[in-house]
HTML snippet that shows the backbone in 3Dmol.js (N, CA, C, O; Angstrom):
<script src="https://3Dmol.org/build/3Dmol-min.js"></script>
<div id="view" style="width:600px;height:400px;position:relative"></div>
<script>
const pdb = `
ATOM      1  N   MET A   1     -21.523 -25.528 -26.210  1.00  0.00           N
ATOM      2  CA  MET A   1     -20.690 -24.740 -26.291  1.00  0.00           C
ATOM      3  C   MET A   1     -20.914 -23.822 -27.469  1.00  0.00           C
ATOM      4  O   MET A   1     -21.550 -24.355 -28.379  1.00  0.00           O
ATOM      5  N   ASN A   2     -20.550 -22.586 -27.670  1.00  0.00           N
ATOM      6  CA  ASN A   2     -20.570 -21.604 -28.547  1.00  0.00           C
ATOM      7  C   ASN A   2     -19.898 -21.907 -29.777  1.00  0.00           C
ATOM      8  O   ASN A   2     -18.728 -22.288 -29.805  1.00  0.00           O
ATOM      9  N   LYS A   3     -20.759 -21.714 -31.005  1.00  0.00           N
ATOM     10  CA  LYS A   3     -20.237 -22.069 -32.348  1.00  0.00           C
ATOM     11  C   LYS A   3     -18.751 -21.333 -32.695  1.00  0.00           C
ATOM     12  O   LYS A   3     -17.886 -21.965 -33.302  1.00  0.00           O
ATOM     13  N   ASN A   4     -18.555 -20.062 -32.291  1.00  0.00           N
ATOM     14  CA  ASN A   4     -17.590 -19.285 -32.583  1.00  0.00           C
ATOM     15  C   ASN A   4     -16.648 -19.899 -31.228  1.00  0.00           C
ATOM     16  O   ASN A   4     -15.447 -19.724 -31.435  1.00  0.00           O
ATOM     17  N   ILE A   5     -16.877 -20.422 -30.202  1.00  0.00           N
ATOM     18  CA  ILE A   5     -15.739 -20.820 -29.613  1.00  0.00           C
ATOM     19  C   ILE A   5     -15.323 -22.276 -30.038  1.00  0.00           C
ATOM     20  O   ILE A   5     -14.167 -22.648 -29.841  1.00  0.00           O
ATOM     21  N   ILE A   6     -16.118 -22.980 -30.534  1.00  0.00           N
ATOM     22  CA  ILE A   6     -15.777 -24.031 -31.113  1.00  0.00           C
ATOM     23  C   ILE A   6     -14.767 -24.023 -32.288  1.00  0.00           C
ATOM     24  O   ILE A   6     -13.751 -24.719 -32.269  1.00  0.00           O
ATOM     25  N   GLN A   7     -15.145 -23.082 -33.459  1.00  0.00           N
ATOM     26  CA  GLN A   7     -14.471 -22.467 -34.539  1.00  0.00           C
ATOM     27  C   GLN A   7     -12.991 -22.046 -33.948  1.00  0.00           C
ATOM     28  O   GLN A   7     -11.992 -22.352 -34.599  1.00  0.00           O
ATOM     29  N   ARG A   8     -12.886 -21.415 -32.835  1.00  0.00           N
ATOM     30  CA  ARG A   8     -11.601 -21.048 -32.442  1.00  0.00           C
ATOM     31  C   ARG A   8     -10.736 -21.925 -32.178  1.00  0.00           C
ATOM     32  O   ARG A   8      -9.602 -22.005 -32.651  1.00  0.00           O
ATOM     33  N   VAL A   9     -11.432 -22.876 -31.125  1.00  0.00           N
ATOM     34  CA  VAL A   9     -10.735 -23.980 -30.676  1.00  0.00           C
ATOM     35  C   VAL A   9      -9.923 -24.816 -31.765  1.00  0.00           C
ATOM     36  O   VAL A   9      -8.700 -24.957 -31.748  1.00  0.00           O
ATOM     37  N   TYR A  10     -10.862 -25.388 -32.788  1.00  0.00           N
ATOM     38  CA  TYR A  10     -10.279 -25.707 -33.881  1.00  0.00           C
ATOM     39  C   TYR A  10      -9.155 -25.091 -34.872  1.00  0.00           C
ATOM     40  O   TYR A  10      -8.181 -25.651 -35.375  1.00  0.00           O
ATOM     41  N   ASN A  11      -9.582 -23.835 -34.981  1.00  0.00           N
ATOM     42  CA  ASN A  11      -8.579 -23.118 -35.314  1.00  0.00           C
ATOM     43  C   ASN A  11      -7.003 -22.973 -34.799  1.00  0.00           C
ATOM     44  O   ASN A  11      -6.040 -23.170 -35.540  1.00  0.00           O
ATOM     45  N   GLU A  12      -6.903 -22.558 -33.261  1.00  0.00           N
ATOM     46  CA  GLU A  12      -6.146 -23.034 -32.737  1.00  0.00           C
ATOM     47  C   GLU A  12      -5.134 -24.033 -32.972  1.00  0.00           C
ATOM     48  O   GLU A  12      -3.936 -23.944 -33.238  1.00  0.00           O
ATOM     49  N   ALA A  13      -6.203 -25.366 -32.747  1.00  0.00           N
ATOM     50  CA  ALA A  13      -5.433 -26.482 -32.771  1.00  0.00           C
ATOM     51  C   ALA A  13      -4.760 -26.733 -33.984  1.00  0.00           C
ATOM     52  O   ALA A  13      -3.655 -27.274 -33.928  1.00  0.00           O
ATOM     53  N   ASN A  14      -5.218 -26.446 -35.001  1.00  0.00           N
ATOM     54  CA  ASN A  14      -4.855 -26.313 -36.340  1.00  0.00           C
ATOM     55  C   ASN A  14      -3.789 -25.941 -36.420  1.00  0.00           C
ATOM     56  O   ASN A  14      -2.862 -26.613 -36.872  1.00  0.00           O
ATOM     57  N   TYR A  15      -3.689 -24.563 -35.912  1.00  0.00           N
ATOM     58  CA  TYR A  15      -2.397 -23.892 -36.208  1.00  0.00           C
ATOM     59  C   TYR A  15      -1.124 -24.331 -35.281  1.00  0.00           C
ATOM     60  O   TYR A  15       0.043 -24.217 -35.656  1.00  0.00           O
ATOM     61  N   VAL A  16      -1.510 -24.829 -34.066  1.00  0.00           N
ATOM     62  CA  VAL A  16      -0.451 -25.738 -33.374  1.00  0.00           C
ATOM     63  C   VAL A  16      -0.121 -26.931 -33.932  1.00  0.00           C
ATOM     64  O   VAL A  16       1.038 -27.281 -33.711  1.00  0.00           O
ATOM     65  N   LEU A  17      -0.860 -27.740 -34.659  1.00  0.00           N
ATOM     66  CA  LEU A  17      -0.134 -28.464 -35.278  1.00  0.00           C
ATOM     67  C   LEU A  17       0.497 -28.279 -36.374  1.00  0.00           C
ATOM     68  O   LEU A  17       1.379 -29.111 -36.587  1.00  0.00           O
ATOM     69  N   LEU A  18       0.335 -27.348 -37.272  1.00  0.00           N
ATOM     70  CA  LEU A  18       1.112 -26.977 -38.377  1.00  0.00           C
ATOM     71  C   LEU A  18       2.439 -25.992 -37.916  1.00  0.00           C
ATOM     72  O   LEU A  18       3.397 -26.061 -38.686  1.00  0.00           O
ATOM     73  N   THR A  19       2.544 -25.353 -37.086  1.00  0.00           N
ATOM     74  CA  THR A  19       3.507 -24.508 -36.531  1.00  0.00           C
ATOM     75  C   THR A  19       4.220 -24.788 -35.339  1.00  0.00           C
ATOM     76  O   THR A  19       5.135 -24.038 -34.998  1.00  0.00           O
ATOM     77  N   LYS A  20       3.849 -25.975 -34.532  1.00  0.00           N
ATOM     78  CA  LYS A  20       4.326 -26.226 -33.441  1.00  0.00           C
ATOM     79  C   LYS A  20       4.546 -24.904 -32.508  1.00  0.00           C
ATOM     80  O   LYS A  20       5.609 -24.828 -31.892  1.00  0.00           O
ATOM     81  N   SER A  21       3.702 -23.987 -32.396  1.00  0.00           N
ATOM     82  CA  SER A  21       3.757 -22.819 -31.537  1.00  0.00           C
ATOM     83  C   SER A  21       3.604 -23.245 -30.087  1.00  0.00           C
ATOM     84  O   SER A  21       3.262 -24.360 -29.691  1.00  0.00           O
ATOM     85  N   THR A  22       3.917 -22.162 -29.348  1.00  0.00           N
ATOM     86  CA  THR A  22       3.898 -22.422 -27.947  1.00  0.00           C
ATOM     87  C   THR A  22       2.308 -21.616 -27.654  1.00  0.00           C
ATOM     88  O   THR A  22       1.692 -21.042 -28.552  1.00  0.00           O
ATOM     89  N   VAL A  23       1.977 -21.688 -26.664  1.00  0.00           N
ATOM     90  CA  VAL A  23       0.809 -20.895 -26.100  1.00  0.00           C
ATOM     91  C   VAL A  23       0.857 -19.501 -26.296  1.00  0.00           C
ATOM     92  O   VAL A  23      -0.188 -18.990 -26.698  1.00  0.00           O
ATOM     93  N   ARG A  24       1.910 -18.707 -26.090  1.00  0.00           N
ATOM     94  CA  ARG A  24       2.036 -17.264 -26.028  1.00  0.00           C
ATOM     95  C   ARG A  24       1.709 -17.124 -27.765  1.00  0.00           C
ATOM     96  O   ARG A  24       0.643 -16.675 -28.187  1.00  0.00           O
ATOM     97  N   GLU A  25       2.621 -17.507 -28.487  1.00  0.00           N
ATOM     98  CA  GLU A  25       2.279 -17.130 -29.823  1.00  0.00           C
ATOM     99  C   GLU A  25       1.019 -17.472 -30.283  1.00  0.00           C
ATOM    100  O   GLU A  25       0.379 -16.671 -30.964  1.00  0.00           O
ATOM    101  N   VAL A  26       0.518 -18.729 -29.951  1.00  0.00           N
ATOM    102  CA  VAL A  26      -0.753 -18.815 -30.297  1.00  0.00           C
ATOM    103  C   VAL A  26      -1.985 -17.577 -29.842  1.00  0.00           C
ATOM    104  O   VAL A  26      -2.950 -17.182 -30.497  1.00  0.00           O
ATOM    105  N   ALA A  27      -1.568 -17.222 -28.636  1.00  0.00           N
ATOM    106  CA  ALA A  27      -2.293 -16.406 -28.059  1.00  0.00           C
ATOM    107  C   ALA A  27      -2.300 -14.920 -28.565  1.00  0.00           C
ATOM    108  O   ALA A  27      -3.299 -14.203 -28.510  1.00  0.00           O
ATOM    109  N   LYS A  28      -1.024 -14.513 -29.087  1.00  0.00           N
ATOM    110  CA  LYS A  28      -1.103 -13.450 -29.811  1.00  0.00           C
ATOM    111  C   LYS A  28      -1.480 -13.434 -31.276  1.00  0.00           C
ATOM    112  O   LYS A  28      -1.990 -12.396 -31.699  1.00  0.00           O
ATOM    113  N   ILE A  29      -1.292 -14.476 -32.131  1.00  0.00           N
ATOM    114  CA  ILE A  29      -2.019 -14.437 -33.101  1.00  0.00           C
ATOM    115  C   ILE A  29      -3.257 -14.930 -33.288  1.00  0.00           C
ATOM    116  O   ILE A  29      -3.598 -14.862 -34.468  1.00  0.00           O
ATOM    117  N   PHE A  30      -4.308 -15.549 -32.341  1.00  0.00           N
ATOM    118  CA  PHE A  30      -5.616 -14.928 -32.283  1.00  0.00           C
ATOM    119  C   PHE A  30      -6.003 -14.346 -31.470  1.00  0.00           C
ATOM    120  O   PHE A  30      -7.117 -14.657 -31.049  1.00  0.00           O
ATOM    121  N   ASN A  31      -5.326 -13.291 -30.887  1.00  0.00           N
ATOM    122  CA  ASN A  31      -5.957 -12.114 -29.925  1.00  0.00           C
ATOM    123  C   ASN A  31      -6.514 -12.487 -29.068  1.00  0.00           C
ATOM    124  O   ASN A  31      -7.603 -11.921 -28.974  1.00  0.00           O
ATOM    125  N   VAL A  32      -6.308 -13.307 -28.215  1.00  0.00           N
ATOM    126  CA  VAL A  32      -7.006 -13.804 -26.857  1.00  0.00           C
ATOM    127  C   VAL A  32      -5.590 -13.999 -26.062  1.00  0.00           C
ATOM    128  O   VAL A  32      -4.487 -13.863 -26.591  1.00  0.00           O
ATOM    129  N   SER A  33      -5.859 -14.397 -24.476  1.00  0.00           N
ATOM    130  CA  SER A  33      -5.061 -14.497 -23.337  1.00  0.00           C
ATOM    131  C   SER A  33      -4.675 -15.916 -23.524  1.00  0.00           C
ATOM    132  O   SER A  33      -5.320 -16.819 -24.056  1.00  0.00           O
ATOM    133  N   LYS A  34      -3.289 -15.940 -22.888  1.00  0.00           N
ATOM    134  CA  LYS A  34      -2.873 -17.170 -22.827  1.00  0.00           C
ATOM    135  C   LYS A  34      -3.708 -18.246 -22.171  1.00  0.00           C
ATOM    136  O   LYS A  34      -3.786 -19.352 -22.707  1.00  0.00           O
ATOM    137  N   SER A  35      -4.369 -17.969 -20.982  1.00  0.00           N
ATOM    138  CA  SER A  35      -5.293 -18.398 -20.210  1.00  0.00           C
ATOM    139  C   SER A  35      -6.355 -19.138 -21.018  1.00  0.00           C
ATOM    140  O   SER A  35      -6.675 -20.284 -20.703  1.00  0.00           O
ATOM    141  N   THR A  36      -6.888 -18.528 -22.019  1.00  0.00           N
ATOM    142  CA  THR A  36      -7.945 -19.210 -23.055  1.00  0.00           C
ATOM    143  C   THR A  36      -7.484 -19.942 -23.925  1.00  0.00           C
ATOM    144  O   THR A  36      -8.099 -20.956 -24.256  1.00  0.00           O
ATOM    145  N   VAL A  37      -6.360 -19.616 -24.466  1.00  0.00           N
ATOM    146  CA  VAL A  37      -5.775 -20.743 -25.251  1.00  0.00           C
ATOM    147  C   VAL A  37      -5.632 -22.065 -24.602  1.00  0.00           C
ATOM    148  O   VAL A  37      -5.969 -23.158 -25.057  1.00  0.00           O
ATOM    149  N   HIS A  38      -5.022 -21.763 -23.348  1.00  0.00           N
ATOM    150  CA  HIS A  38      -4.548 -22.981 -22.521  1.00  0.00           C
ATOM    151  C   HIS A  38      -6.063 -23.817 -22.028  1.00  0.00           C
ATOM    152  O   HIS A  38      -6.002 -25.041 -21.915  1.00  0.00           O
ATOM    153  N   LYS A  39      -7.238 -23.188 -21.780  1.00  0.00           N
ATOM    154  CA  LYS A  39      -8.461 -23.813 -21.714  1.00  0.00           C
ATOM    155  C   LYS A  39      -8.922 -24.325 -22.732  1.00  0.00           C
ATOM    156  O   LYS A  39      -9.418 -25.450 -22.671  1.00  0.00           O
ATOM    157  N   ASP A  40      -8.862 -23.558 -24.014  1.00  0.00           N
ATOM    158  CA  ASP A  40      -9.302 -24.230 -25.216  1.00  0.00           C
ATOM    159  C   ASP A  40      -8.530 -25.341 -25.626  1.00  0.00           C
ATOM    160  O   ASP A  40      -9.275 -26.125 -26.213  1.00  0.00           O
ATOM    161  N   LEU A  41      -7.417 -25.738 -25.579  1.00  0.00           N
ATOM    162  CA  LEU A  41      -6.523 -26.768 -26.084  1.00  0.00           C
ATOM    163  C   LEU A  41      -6.422 -27.783 -24.774  1.00  0.00           C
ATOM    164  O   LEU A  41      -5.836 -28.845 -24.988  1.00  0.00           O
ATOM    165  N   GLN A  42      -6.794 -27.620 -23.814  1.00  0.00           N
ATOM    166  CA  GLN A  42      -6.575 -28.319 -23.054  1.00  0.00           C
ATOM    167  C   GLN A  42      -7.787 -29.199 -22.680  1.00  0.00           C
ATOM    168  O   GLN A  42      -7.709 -30.428 -22.708  1.00  0.00           O
ATOM    169  N   GLU A  43      -8.926 -28.526 -22.324  1.00  0.00           N
ATOM    170  CA  GLU A  43     -10.096 -28.794 -21.860  1.00  0.00           C
ATOM    171  C   GLU A  43     -11.052 -28.681 -22.835  1.00  0.00           C
ATOM    172  O   GLU A  43     -11.764 -29.682 -22.907  1.00  0.00           O
ATOM    173  N   ARG A  44     -11.339 -27.717 -23.691  1.00  0.00           N
ATOM    174  CA  ARG A  44     -12.657 -27.517 -24.736  1.00  0.00           C
ATOM    175  C   ARG A  44     -12.278 -28.861 -25.725  1.00  0.00           C
ATOM    176  O   ARG A  44     -13.111 -29.733 -25.971  1.00  0.00           O
ATOM    177  N   LEU A  45     -10.801 -28.879 -26.278  1.00  0.00           N
ATOM    178  CA  LEU A  45     -10.674 -29.833 -27.219  1.00  0.00           C
ATOM    179  C   LEU A  45     -10.853 -31.355 -26.745  1.00  0.00           C
ATOM    180  O   LEU A  45     -11.173 -32.368 -27.368  1.00  0.00           O
ATOM    181  N   LEU A  46     -10.606 -31.184 -25.741  1.00  0.00           N
ATOM    182  CA  LEU A  46     -10.615 -32.848 -25.212  1.00  0.00           C
ATOM    183  C   LEU A  46     -12.232 -33.188 -25.304  1.00  0.00           C
ATOM    184  O   LEU A  46     -12.631 -34.320 -25.577  1.00  0.00           O
ATOM    185  N   GLU A  47     -12.927 -32.309 -25.099  1.00  0.00           N
ATOM    186  CA  GLU A  47     -14.355 -32.747 -25.390  1.00  0.00           C
ATOM    187  C   GLU A  47     -14.534 -32.811 -26.719  1.00  0.00           C
ATOM    188  O   GLU A  47     -15.255 -33.745 -27.072  1.00  0.00           O
ATOM    189  N   LEU A  48     -14.196 -32.259 -27.403  1.00  0.00           N
ATOM    190  CA  LEU A  48     -14.561 -32.104 -29.116  1.00  0.00           C
ATOM    191  C   LEU A  48     -13.728 -33.023 -30.072  1.00  0.00           C
ATOM    192  O   LEU A  48     -14.147 -33.490 -31.131  1.00  0.00           O
ATOM    193  N   ASP A  49     -12.540 -33.202 -29.557  1.00  0.00           N
ATOM    194  CA  ASP A  49     -11.439 -34.219 -30.666  1.00  0.00           C
ATOM    195  C   ASP A  49     -10.696 -35.006 -29.637  1.00  0.00           C
ATOM    196  O   ASP A  49      -9.830 -34.282 -29.146  1.00  0.00           O
ATOM    197  N   ARG A  50     -10.692 -36.018 -29.197  1.00  0.00           N
ATOM    198  CA  ARG A  50      -9.558 -36.325 -27.959  1.00  0.00           C
ATOM    199  C   ARG A  50      -8.226 -36.644 -28.968  1.00  0.00           C
ATOM    200  O   ARG A  50      -7.067 -36.481 -28.588  1.00  0.00           O
ATOM    201  N   LEU A  51      -8.588 -37.112 -30.278  1.00  0.00           N
ATOM    202  CA  LEU A  51      -7.014 -37.578 -30.933  1.00  0.00           C
ATOM    203  C   LEU A  51      -6.464 -36.290 -31.196  1.00  0.00           C
ATOM    204  O   LEU A  51      -5.234 -36.274 -31.151  1.00  0.00           O
ATOM    205  N   THR A  52      -7.102 -35.038 -31.498  1.00  0.00           N
ATOM    206  CA  THR A  52      -6.141 -33.770 -31.862  1.00  0.00           C
ATOM    207  C   THR A  52      -5.597 -33.495 -30.390  1.00  0.00           C
ATOM    208  O   THR A  52      -4.399 -33.246 -30.259  1.00  0.00           O
ATOM    209  N   HIS A  53      -6.371 -33.528 -29.363  1.00  0.00           N
ATOM    210  CA  HIS A  53      -5.685 -33.315 -27.863  1.00  0.00           C
ATOM    211  C   HIS A  53      -4.535 -33.854 -27.542  1.00  0.00           C
ATOM    212  O   HIS A  53      -3.632 -33.256 -26.957  1.00  0.00           O
ATOM    213  N   GLU A  54      -4.504 -35.252 -27.984  1.00  0.00           N
ATOM    214  CA  GLU A  54      -3.498 -35.954 -27.502  1.00  0.00           C
ATOM    215  C   GLU A  54      -2.184 -35.269 -28.578  1.00  0.00           C
ATOM    216  O   GLU A  54      -1.060 -34.994 -28.158  1.00  0.00           O
ATOM    217  N   LYS A  55      -2.522 -35.135 -29.648  1.00  0.00           N
ATOM    218  CA  LYS A  55      -1.256 -34.657 -30.542  1.00  0.00           C
ATOM    219  C   LYS A  55      -0.896 -33.192 -30.133  1.00  0.00           C
ATOM    220  O   LYS A  55       0.265 -32.808 -30.274  1.00  0.00           O
ATOM    221  N   ILE A  56      -1.876 -32.350 -29.621  1.00  0.00           N
ATOM    222  CA  ILE A  56      -1.421 -30.911 -29.119  1.00  0.00           C
ATOM    223  C   ILE A  56      -0.934 -31.262 -27.889  1.00  0.00           C
ATOM    224  O   ILE A  56       0.057 -30.543 -27.758  1.00  0.00           O
ATOM    225  N   SER A  57      -1.068 -32.107 -26.672  1.00  0.00           N
ATOM    226  CA  SER A  57      -0.532 -32.242 -25.776  1.00  0.00           C
ATOM    227  C   SER A  57       0.844 -32.707 -25.802  1.00  0.00           C
ATOM    228  O   SER A  57       1.580 -32.212 -24.949  1.00  0.00           O
ATOM    229  N   LYS A  58       1.458 -33.747 -26.784  1.00  0.00           N
ATOM    230  CA  LYS A  58       2.631 -33.892 -27.183  1.00  0.00           C
ATOM    231  C   LYS A  58       3.474 -33.008 -27.310  1.00  0.00           C
ATOM    232  O   LYS A  58       4.653 -33.052 -26.959  1.00  0.00           O
ATOM    233  N   ILE A  59       2.671 -31.799 -28.036  1.00  0.00           N
ATOM    234  CA  ILE A  59       3.701 -30.681 -28.481  1.00  0.00           C
ATOM    235  C   ILE A  59       3.949 -29.946 -27.528  1.00  0.00           C
ATOM    236  O   ILE A  59       5.021 -29.344 -27.471  1.00  0.00           O
ATOM    237  N   PHE A  60       2.826 -29.818 -26.395  1.00  0.00           N
ATOM    238  CA  PHE A  60       3.019 -29.052 -25.392  1.00  0.00           C
ATOM    239  C   PHE A  60       3.861 -29.552 -24.336  1.00  0.00           C
ATOM    240  O   PHE A  60       4.331 -28.818 -23.467  1.00  0.00           O
ATOM    241  N   LYS A  61       4.075 -30.904 -24.408  1.00  0.00           N
ATOM    242  CA  LYS A  61       5.149 -31.652 -23.417  1.00  0.00           C
ATOM    243  C   LYS A  61       6.326 -31.180 -23.716  1.00  0.00           C
ATOM    244  O   LYS A  61       7.188 -30.889 -22.887  1.00  0.00           O
ATOM    245  N   GLU A  62       6.447 -31.056 -25.220  1.00  0.00           N
ATOM    246  CA  GLU A  62       8.096 -30.925 -25.788  1.00  0.00           C
ATOM    247  C   GLU A  62       8.314 -29.547 -25.352  1.00  0.00           C
ATOM    248  O   GLU A  62       9.410 -29.378 -24.817  1.00  0.00           O
ATOM    249  N   HIS A  63       7.435 -28.344 -25.453  1.00  0.00           N
ATOM    250  CA  HIS A  63       7.672 -27.203 -25.084  1.00  0.00           C
ATOM    251  C   HIS A  63       8.217 -26.975 -23.505  1.00  0.00           C
ATOM    252  O   HIS A  63       9.046 -26.174 -23.074  1.00  0.00           O
ATOM    253  N   VAL A  64       7.586 -27.785 -22.965  1.00  0.00           N
ATOM    254  CA  VAL A  64       7.940 -27.750 -21.192  1.00  0.00           C
ATOM    255  C   VAL A  64       9.034 -28.570 -21.023  1.00  0.00           C
ATOM    256  O   VAL A  64       9.467 -28.481 -19.874  1.00  0.00           O
ATOM    257  N   GLU A  65       9.696 -29.394 -21.776  1.00  0.00           N
ATOM    258  CA  GLU A  65      10.852 -29.902 -21.617  1.00  0.00           C
ATOM    259  C   GLU A  65      12.061 -29.202 -22.324  1.00  0.00           C
ATOM    260  O   GLU A  65      13.214 -29.588 -22.132  1.00  0.00           O
ATOM    261  N   ILE A  66      11.836 -28.446 -22.921  1.00  0.00           N
ATOM    262  CA  ILE A  66      12.844 -27.389 -23.456  1.00  0.00           C
ATOM    263  C   ILE A  66      12.901 -26.195 -23.145  1.00  0.00           C
ATOM    264  O   ILE A  66      13.849 -25.540 -23.576  1.00  0.00           O
ATOM    265  N   ARG A  67      11.801 -25.499 -22.219  1.00  0.00           N
ATOM    266  CA  ARG A  67      11.806 -24.301 -21.972  1.00  0.00           C
ATOM    267  C   ARG A  67      12.922 -23.812 -21.196  1.00  0.00           C
ATOM    268  O   ARG A  67      13.280 -22.677 -21.511  1.00  0.00           O
ATOM    269  N   HIS A  68      13.534 -24.343 -20.308  1.00  0.00           N
ATOM    270  CA  HIS A  68      14.792 -23.960 -19.803  1.00  0.00           C
ATOM    271  C   HIS A  68      15.954 -23.550 -20.961  1.00  0.00           C
ATOM    272  O   HIS A  68      16.819 -22.675 -20.917  1.00  0.00           O
ATOM    273  N   LEU A  69      15.717 -24.266 -21.727  1.00  0.00           N
ATOM    274  CA  LEU A  69      16.674 -23.861 -22.850  1.00  0.00           C
ATOM    275  C   LEU A  69      16.209 -22.661 -23.786  1.00  0.00           C
ATOM    276  O   LEU A  69      17.085 -22.135 -24.473  1.00  0.00           O
ATOM    277  N   ARG A  70      15.436 -22.378 -23.836  1.00  0.00           N
ATOM    278  CA  ARG A  70      14.800 -21.071 -24.364  1.00  0.00           C
ATOM    279  C   ARG A  70      15.063 -19.935 -23.593  1.00  0.00           C
ATOM    280  O   ARG A  70      15.558 -18.934 -24.111  1.00  0.00           O
ATOM    281  N   GLY A  71      14.721 -20.004 -22.154  1.00  0.00           N
ATOM    282  CA  GLY A  71      14.927 -19.172 -21.446  1.00  0.00           C
ATOM    283  C   GLY A  71      16.189 -18.812 -21.494  1.00  0.00           C
ATOM    284  O   GLY A  71      16.399 -17.611 -21.665  1.00  0.00           O
ATOM    285  N   GLY A  72      17.358 -19.732 -21.361  1.00  0.00           N
ATOM    286  CA  GLY A  72      18.845 -19.174 -21.455  1.00  0.00           C
ATOM    287  C   GLY A  72      19.201 -18.694 -22.409  1.00  0.00           C
ATOM    288  O   GLY A  72      20.085 -17.855 -22.242  1.00  0.00           O
ATOM    289  N   GLU A  73      18.791 -18.915 -23.705  1.00  0.00           N
ATOM    290  CA  GLU A  73      19.005 -18.448 -24.947  1.00  0.00           C
ATOM    291  C   GLU A  73      18.601 -17.062 -25.073  1.00  0.00           C
ATOM    292  O   GLU A  73      19.268 -16.238 -25.697  1.00  0.00           O
ATOM    293  N   SER A  74      17.428 -16.781 -24.437  1.00  0.00           N
ATOM    294  CA  SER A  74      16.746 -15.439 -24.525  1.00  0.00           C
ATOM    295  C   SER A  74      17.768 -14.524 -23.659  1.00  0.00           C
ATOM    296  O   SER A  74      18.138 -13.442 -24.115  1.00  0.00           O
ATOM    297  N   THR A  75      18.127 -14.900 -22.640  1.00  0.00           N
ATOM    298  CA  THR A  75      18.886 -14.244 -21.771  1.00  0.00           C
ATOM    299  C   THR A  75      20.144 -13.954 -22.347  1.00  0.00           C
ATOM    300  O   THR A  75      20.572 -12.846 -22.026  1.00  0.00           O
ATOM    301  N   ARG A  76      20.783 -14.539 -23.014  1.00  0.00           N
ATOM    302  CA  ARG A  76      22.324 -14.612 -23.723  1.00  0.00           C
ATOM    303  C   ARG A  76      22.075 -13.760 -24.683  1.00  0.00           C
ATOM    304  O   ARG A  76      22.908 -12.895 -24.957  1.00  0.00           O
ATOM    305  N   LYS A  77      20.625 -13.882 -25.506  1.00  0.00           N
ATOM    306  CA  LYS A  77      20.883 -12.390 -26.619  1.00  0.00           C
ATOM    307  C   LYS A  77      20.433 -11.012 -26.040  1.00  0.00           C
ATOM    308  O   LYS A  77      20.506  -9.936 -26.634  1.00  0.00           O
ATOM    309  N   ARG A  78      19.963 -11.222 -24.797  1.00  0.00           N
ATOM    310  CA  ARG A  78      19.642  -9.810 -24.470  1.00  0.00           C
ATOM    311  C   ARG A  78      20.780  -9.424 -23.632  1.00  0.00           C
ATOM    312  O   ARG A  78      20.693  -8.233 -23.334  1.00  0.00           O
ATOM    313  N   TYR A  79      21.644  -9.903 -23.224  1.00  0.00           N
ATOM    314  CA  TYR A  79      23.198  -9.664 -22.431  1.00  0.00           C
ATOM    315  C   TYR A  79      24.268  -9.080 -23.650  1.00  0.00           C
ATOM    316  O   TYR A  79      24.964  -8.071 -23.538  1.00  0.00           O
ATOM    317  N   LEU A  80      24.206  -9.999 -24.851  1.00  0.00           N
ATOM    318  CA  LEU A  80      24.949  -9.831 -25.936  1.00  0.00           C
ATOM    319  C   LEU A  80      24.220  -8.270 -26.582  1.00  0.00           C
ATOM    320  O   LEU A  80      24.869  -7.277 -26.911  1.00  0.00           O
ATOM    321  N   LYS A  81      23.221  -8.372 -26.618  1.00  0.00           N
ATOM    322  CA  LYS A  81      22.587  -6.691 -27.017  1.00  0.00           C
ATOM    323  C   LYS A  81      22.887  -5.414 -26.222  1.00  0.00           C
ATOM    324  O   LYS A  81      22.969  -4.277 -26.686  1.00  0.00           O
ATOM    325  N   LEU A  82      23.047  -5.821 -24.858  1.00  0.00           N
ATOM    326  CA  LEU A  82      23.314  -4.714 -23.782  1.00  0.00           C
ATOM    327  C   LEU A  82      24.706  -4.497 -24.266  1.00  0.00           C
ATOM    328  O   LEU A  82      24.997  -3.317 -24.458  1.00  0.00           O
ATOM    329  N   LYS A  83      25.677  -5.432 -24.517  1.00  0.00           N
ATOM    330  CA  LYS A  83      26.997  -5.267 -24.631  1.00  0.00           C
ATOM    331  C   LYS A  83      27.528  -4.459 -25.487  1.00  0.00           C
ATOM    332  O   LYS A  83      28.344  -3.553 -25.314  1.00  0.00           O
ATOM    333  N   GLU A  84      26.834  -4.974 -26.756  1.00  0.00           N
ATOM    334  CA  GLU A  84      26.950  -4.314 -28.118  1.00  0.00           C
ATOM    335  C   GLU A  84      26.581  -2.828 -28.222  1.00  0.00           C
ATOM    336  O   GLU A  84      27.222  -2.004 -28.874  1.00  0.00           O
ATOM    337  N   GLY A  85      25.332  -2.546 -27.413  1.00  0.00           N
ATOM    338  CA  GLY A  85      24.989  -0.921 -27.561  1.00  0.00           C
ATOM    339  C   GLY A  85      25.586  -0.312 -26.435  1.00  0.00           C
ATOM    340  O   GLY A  85      25.498   0.905 -26.272  1.00  0.00           O
TER     341      GLY A  85
END
`;
const viewer = $3Dmol.createViewer("view");
viewer.addModel(pdb, "pdb");
viewer.setStyle({}, {cartoon: {color: "spectrum"}});
viewer.zoomTo();
viewer.render();
</script>
């Protein structure tokens, strides 16, 4: 694996561990696609560091469990904005 890719994987992983960011947020910060972040943190990180991969997987599992709440809140805010404007 390319050294640049390995460095990116570790940078993304550390960022997620520090901020508990979503895949979309990480992709925006590191200027890569969501698919790239997902592949980095689910496949490449597993090869490089199994313990960190487990920590990242727990964070992403929490995100999946609460995504319906985030979506509902986003919709509520959008309609409140439309009502005000």
